[in-house]
C-alpha positions as CSV (number, residue, x, y, z in Angstrom):
1,M,21.0,44.1,131.2
2,G,21.5,40.6,129.7
3,K,22.2,39.9,126.1
4,H,18.6,38.9,125.5
5,T,16.8,41.5,127.6
6,E,14.8,43.1,124.8
7,K,13.6,39.7,123.4
8,I,12.7,38.5,126.9
9,N,10.8,41.8,127.6
10,K,8.8,41.4,124.4
11,L,7.9,37.8,125.4
12,A,6.8,39.0,128.8
13,E,4.5,41.6,127.2
14,K,2.9,38.8,125.2
15,K,2.8,36.5,128.3
16,K,4.9,33.8,126.5
17,T,5.9,32.1,129.7
18,G,7.0,28.9,128.0
19,K,9.5,30.7,125.8
20,I,10.8,32.8,128.7
21,V,11.5,29.6,130.7
22,G,14.2,28.6,128.2
23,Y,16.3,31.6,129.3
24,L,16.5,30.3,132.9
25,N,19.3,28.0,131.8
26,D,21.3,30.6,129.9
27,K,25.0,30.9,130.8
28,D,24.7,34.7,131.2
29,L,23.6,35.6,134.8
30,E,21.9,38.8,133.6
31,T,19.9,36.9,131.1
32,R,18.7,34.5,133.7
33,I,17.8,37.4,136.0
34,D,15.9,39.1,133.1
35,A,13.9,35.8,132.6
36,I,13.1,35.6,136.3
37,R,11.8,39.2,136.3
38,A,9.8,38.6,133.2
39,L,8.2,35.5,134.7
40,G,7.2,37.6,137.7
41,R,5.5,40.1,135.4
42,C,3.7,37.2,133.5
43,G,2.4,35.5,136.6
44,G,0.2,32.5,136.3
45,E,0.7,28.9,137.4
46,E,3.5,27.9,134.9
47,A,5.6,31.0,135.7
48,I,5.2,30.6,139.5
49,N,6.1,26.9,139.3
50,R,9.2,27.7,137.3
51,L,10.2,30.5,139.7
52,M,9.8,28.1,142.7
53,T,12.1,25.6,140.9
54,Q,14.6,28.4,140.3
55,M,14.7,29.0,144.0
56,A,17.1,26.1,144.2
57,S,19.8,28.0,142.2
58,Q,23.3,28.1,143.7
59,N,23.4,31.8,142.9
60,P,22.2,34.1,145.7
61,Q,21.4,36.9,143.3
62,E,19.1,34.6,141.4
63,R,17.3,33.5,144.6
64,I,16.8,37.2,145.6
65,E,15.3,38.0,142.2
66,V,13.0,34.9,142.4
67,A,11.8,36.1,145.8
68,K,11.1,39.6,144.4
69,A,9.3,38.1,141.4
70,L,7.1,35.9,143.6
71,G,6.4,38.9,145.8
72,E,4.9,40.6,142.8
73,C,2.8,37.7,141.4
74,G,2.8,34.8,143.8
75,P,-0.4,33.4,145.4
76,D,-0.8,32.1,149.0
77,A,0.9,28.9,148.0
78,A,4.0,30.8,147.1
79,F,4.0,32.3,150.6
80,Y,4.2,28.9,152.2
81,Q,6.9,27.6,149.8
82,L,9.0,30.8,150.4
83,S,8.5,30.2,154.2
84,H,9.9,26.7,153.7
85,Y,12.9,28.0,151.7
86,A,13.6,30.9,154.1
87,A,13.9,28.4,157.0
88,R,16.8,26.7,155.3
89,E,18.4,29.8,153.6
90,T,21.9,30.7,154.8
91,N,22.4,33.9,152.8
92,D,21.1,36.9,154.8
93,A,20.3,39.0,151.8
94,V,18.3,36.2,150.2
95,K,16.5,35.5,153.5
96,E,15.6,39.2,153.7
97,A,14.2,39.2,150.1
98,M,12.1,36.2,150.9
99,K,10.7,37.9,154.0
100,E,9.8,41.0,152.0
101,A,8.2,38.9,149.3
102,M,6.1,36.9,151.9
103,G,5.0,40.3,153.3
104,K,3.8,41.5,149.8
105,I,2.0,38.2,149.2
106,H,0.3,38.3,152.6
107,K,-0.9,41.9,152.0
108,R,-2.1,41.1,148.5
109,T,-3.9,37.9,149.4
110,N,-5.5,39.3,152.5
111,G,-6.8,42.4,150.7
112,K,-4.6,44.9,152.5
113,D,-2.9,47.7,150.6
114,G,-0.1,48.5,153.0
């Protein structure tokens, strides 16, 4: 848990995406991960756009969490963006998380439940 976990979770409950975004630049990795997860719970265009931007992070764990978050809330457009990132990804764990997220998005957007 990051040092701002509780505050970030409260912001996510209220869907305060704009305030959560500020935590994406925190020095603490766990805080950034909490913010990524919160944006995934919030969903919506602003959250998804920020998550896609965060996919450029140098930290593989952040990219994994972004993929998971997009798998939970991302629309079809996120599928294609993840596909693009996956083609260039060099970290196997990140690539696997992206593939799982794309599978979830595909199932959700095509009305299949498993």
